[in-house]
C-alpha atoms as an extended CHARMM CRD file, in Angstrom:
* protein
*
        76  EXT
         1         1  MET       CA             89.6430000000      146.0530000000       98.4650000000  PROA      1               0.0000000000
         2         2  GLY       CA             91.5280000000      149.2860000000       99.2140000000  PROA      2               0.0000000000
         3         3  PRO       CA             91.1140000000      152.5900000000       97.5160000000  PROA      3               0.0000000000
         4         4  SER       CA             92.4950000000      152.7890000000       93.9660000000  PROA      4               0.0000000000
         5         5  LEU       CA             95.6590000000      154.8190000000       93.4840000000  PROA      5               0.0000000000
         6         6  SER       CA             95.7530000000      157.9800000000       91.4350000000  PROA      6               0.0000000000
         7         7  LEU       CA             98.0680000000      158.0210000000       88.4280000000  PROA      7               0.0000000000
         8         8  GLN       CA            100.3640000000      160.4800000000       90.2390000000  PROA      8               0.0000000000
         9         9  GLU       CA            100.5500000000      158.2050000000       93.3520000000  PROA      9               0.0000000000
        10        10  LEU       CA            101.2420000000      155.1500000000       91.1840000000  PROA      10              0.0000000000
        11        11  GLN       CA            103.9880000000      156.9650000000       89.3300000000  PROA      11              0.0000000000
        12        12  ARG       CA            105.5440000000      158.1460000000       92.6450000000  PROA      12              0.0000000000
        13        13  ARG       CA            105.5910000000      154.5810000000       93.9190000000  PROA      13              0.0000000000
        14        14  LEU       CA            107.0980000000      152.9970000000       90.7970000000  PROA      14              0.0000000000
        15        15  GLY       CA            110.8230000000      152.8640000000       90.4380000000  PROA      15              0.0000000000
        16        16  PRO       CA            112.8740000000      152.5430000000       87.1880000000  PROA      16              0.0000000000
        17        17  ALA       CA            112.9150000000      148.7490000000       87.4780000000  PROA      17              0.0000000000
        18        18  ASP       CA            109.1170000000      148.6380000000       87.7910000000  PROA      18              0.0000000000
        19        19  VAL       CA            108.6760000000      150.8250000000       84.7030000000  PROA      19              0.0000000000
        20        20  GLN       CA            111.0900000000      148.5140000000       82.7460000000  PROA      20              0.0000000000
        21        21  LYS       CA            109.1240000000      145.4510000000       83.8360000000  PROA      21              0.0000000000
        22        22  ILE       CA            105.8430000000      147.0460000000       82.7560000000  PROA      22              0.0000000000
        23        23  GLN       CA            107.2940000000      147.9810000000       79.3880000000  PROA      23              0.0000000000
        24        24  LEU       CA            108.5680000000      144.4290000000       78.8720000000  PROA      24              0.0000000000
        25        25  LEU       CA            105.2290000000      142.9900000000       79.9290000000  PROA      25              0.0000000000
        26        26  LEU       CA            103.3460000000      145.2070000000       77.4240000000  PROA      26              0.0000000000
        27        27  ARG       CA            105.4300000000      143.6080000000       74.6530000000  PROA      27              0.0000000000
        28        28  VAL       CA            104.0670000000      140.1570000000       75.4470000000  PROA      28              0.0000000000
        29        29  PRO       CA            100.9990000000      139.2680000000       73.3850000000  PROA      29              0.0000000000
        30        30  PRO       CA             97.7290000000      139.4450000000       75.4290000000  PROA      30              0.0000000000
        31        31  ALA       CA             97.0390000000      135.7460000000       75.0180000000  PROA      31              0.0000000000
        32        32  GLU       CA            100.4360000000      134.8680000000       76.5050000000  PROA      32              0.0000000000
        33        33  ARG       CA             99.8120000000      137.2260000000       79.4230000000  PROA      33              0.0000000000
        34        34  ILE       CA             96.5430000000      135.4860000000       80.1480000000  PROA      34              0.0000000000
        35        35  ARG       CA             98.1600000000      132.0360000000       79.9530000000  PROA      35              0.0000000000
        36        36  THR       CA            100.8440000000      133.1620000000       82.3400000000  PROA      36              0.0000000000
        37        37  MET       CA             98.2620000000      134.6390000000       84.6900000000  PROA      37              0.0000000000
        38        38  LEU       CA             96.2660000000      131.4370000000       84.7150000000  PROA      38              0.0000000000
        39        39  LYS       CA             99.3850000000      129.3530000000       85.4100000000  PROA      39              0.0000000000
        40        40  VAL       CA            100.2860000000      131.5800000000       88.3920000000  PROA      40              0.0000000000
        41        41  GLN       CA             96.7000000000      131.4670000000       89.6340000000  PROA      41              0.0000000000
        42        42  THR       CA             96.7580000000      127.6860000000       89.5060000000  PROA      42              0.0000000000
        43        43  LEU       CA            100.0770000000      127.5660000000       91.3390000000  PROA      43              0.0000000000
        44        44  ILE       CA             98.7230000000      129.8640000000       94.0850000000  PROA      44              0.0000000000
        45        45  ILE       CA             95.5440000000      127.9050000000       94.5630000000  PROA      45              0.0000000000
        46        46  ASN       CA             97.4550000000      124.5650000000       94.6380000000  PROA      46              0.0000000000
        47        47  THR       CA             99.8240000000      126.0270000000       97.2370000000  PROA      47              0.0000000000
        48        48  TRP       CA             96.9180000000      127.1840000000       99.3720000000  PROA      48              0.0000000000
        49        49  ARG       CA             95.2480000000      123.7770000000       99.0090000000  PROA      49              0.0000000000
        50        50  THR       CA             98.4620000000      122.0130000000      100.0490000000  PROA      50              0.0000000000
        51        51  ARG       CA             99.0110000000      124.2550000000      103.0730000000  PROA      51              0.0000000000
        52        52  LEU       CA             95.3830000000      123.9740000000      104.1670000000  PROA      52              0.0000000000
        53        53  ARG       CA             95.4470000000      120.1900000000      103.7780000000  PROA      53              0.0000000000
        54        54  ALA       CA             98.5630000000      120.0910000000      106.0620000000  PROA      54              0.0000000000
        55        55  ALA       CA             96.9330000000      122.3960000000      108.5720000000  PROA      55              0.0000000000
        56        56  HSD       CA             93.5630000000      120.5910000000      108.4900000000  PROA      56              0.0000000000
        57        57  PRO       CA             94.0760000000      116.8740000000      107.7560000000  PROA      57              0.0000000000
        58        58  GLU       CA             90.6720000000      116.0870000000      109.2570000000  PROA      58              0.0000000000
        59        59  LEU       CA             88.7720000000      117.8440000000      106.4370000000  PROA      59              0.0000000000
        60        60  ASN       CA             87.2970000000      115.8290000000      103.6350000000  PROA      60              0.0000000000
        61        61  ASP       CA             87.7780000000      116.9350000000      100.0120000000  PROA      61              0.0000000000
        62        62  LEU       CA             84.5590000000      118.9710000000       99.9020000000  PROA      62              0.0000000000
        63        63  GLU       CA             85.3420000000      120.7350000000      103.1620000000  PROA      63              0.0000000000
        64        64  LEU       CA             88.8260000000      121.4910000000      102.0280000000  PROA      64              0.0000000000
        65        65  CYS       CA             87.4930000000      122.8830000000       98.7290000000  PROA      65              0.0000000000
        66        66  GLN       CA             85.0610000000      125.1130000000      100.6190000000  PROA      66              0.0000000000
        67        67  LEU       CA             87.8780000000      126.3950000000      102.8040000000  PROA      67              0.0000000000
        68        68  VAL       CA             89.9520000000      127.1910000000       99.6700000000  PROA      68              0.0000000000
        69        69  PHE       CA             87.0130000000      129.0980000000       98.2870000000  PROA      69              0.0000000000
        70        70  GLN       CA             86.5810000000      131.0030000000      101.5670000000  PROA      70              0.0000000000
        71        71  ARG       CA             90.2610000000      132.0370000000      101.3310000000  PROA      71              0.0000000000
        72        72  LEU       CA             89.7770000000      133.0780000000       97.6780000000  PROA      72              0.0000000000
        73        73  LYS       CA             86.8580000000      135.2130000000       98.7440000000  PROA      73              0.0000000000
        74        74  GLN       CA             88.8130000000      136.8770000000      101.5530000000  PROA      74              0.0000000000
        75        75  ASN       CA             92.0040000000      137.4850000000       99.4610000000  PROA      75              0.0000000000
        76        76  GLY       CA             90.5850000000      138.2220000000       96.0590000000  PROA      76              0.0000000000
């Protein structure tokens, strides 16, 4: 994982549209934000699994699952 950004660096990188998105996101209840995050996480993992299955049709389900976990470990 890369170095964390300072507040000043983050403010410099954010544009007006980013600030508006953050303000809107902060209005969403925390439980809804978590539900949305979990849905997106599931979508990403399923996409990886589908792409890895297409790239490696020879793998059995356990091997495919191990490969998905390796990718998760590499990419956070």
